[in-house]
N, C-alpha and C positions, 0 to 999 in steps of 0.2 A: 504494500500500500504506500503510495507516494503522496506527498502534499502536507499541508499544515492543518493542525487542529485549531479551532477558534473557540474560546470559552468566554461567556459573559453572562452576567446576571442583570436583569432589566425589570423595572416596573413597566408594565405595558398597558396601553389602552387599546381599543379596537383598531385593528389594522384596516385601513380604508379599502385597500384593493388586494386581490389575490396575488401571490407571487410564488416562484419556484426557484430552485437552485439546479443548474444544469449538471454540475460535476460534484456536488456535495450532498451528503445526508445531513439531516438536522435532527437532533434529539432535544426535546424540551421537557424539563422537569419542573413541576409546580412546587416551588419551595414554600410559598405562602399564598393563601387565598384560593380562589376558584377562577377558572377560565374555560371558555369553549374554544375548540379548534375546528375549523371547517376544512375538510380534506376532499378535494374534487367535488364540492357541492354538498357533502354530507357533514352534518354538525355533530360533534362529540363533546360531552361534558368531562372536564378534568378537575379533580379535587386535589387538595394539598397532598403531595406525595406521589401523584400520578405522573407517568412518563409517556410520551408519545415519540415514536420514531417516524420521520418523514423521509421517504426515499427521494432520490433525485427526480426532477421533472414532475413532482406531484404539486399541483396548484393548491395553495393553502393560505389561510389567514387565521388570526387569533381574534376572539371576540370577548369583550368584557360586558357582562349584563348586570351591573350593580356598581356600588361605590366602595366595595371593600378593597383595601390595598392588596396587591399581589406582587410576588417576585417569582420570576421564571428564570431558570438556568437554561441557557441555550448553548448547545455544543454543535458546531459545524465541523464536519470531518470529511475527508475524501471518501468517495463512494466505495462501499464494500463489494459491490457487484463487479 
């Protein structure tokens, strides 16, 4: 596996538009709060401690449906495929 890993923790609000990563996988870990993730038009609820893996080229966005603070750990890494 070649490439760099990128780690960051972020307080997020709703992502306005969908996006994807051509050559990277994304892992999101809900460290605090609750969030929804929309993957290819299907919405999933994520609670504190939940993890989602988003393969390359999957259109996605994150949605916040409330005013609770949240912290999400994002890890971008070279594709495993």
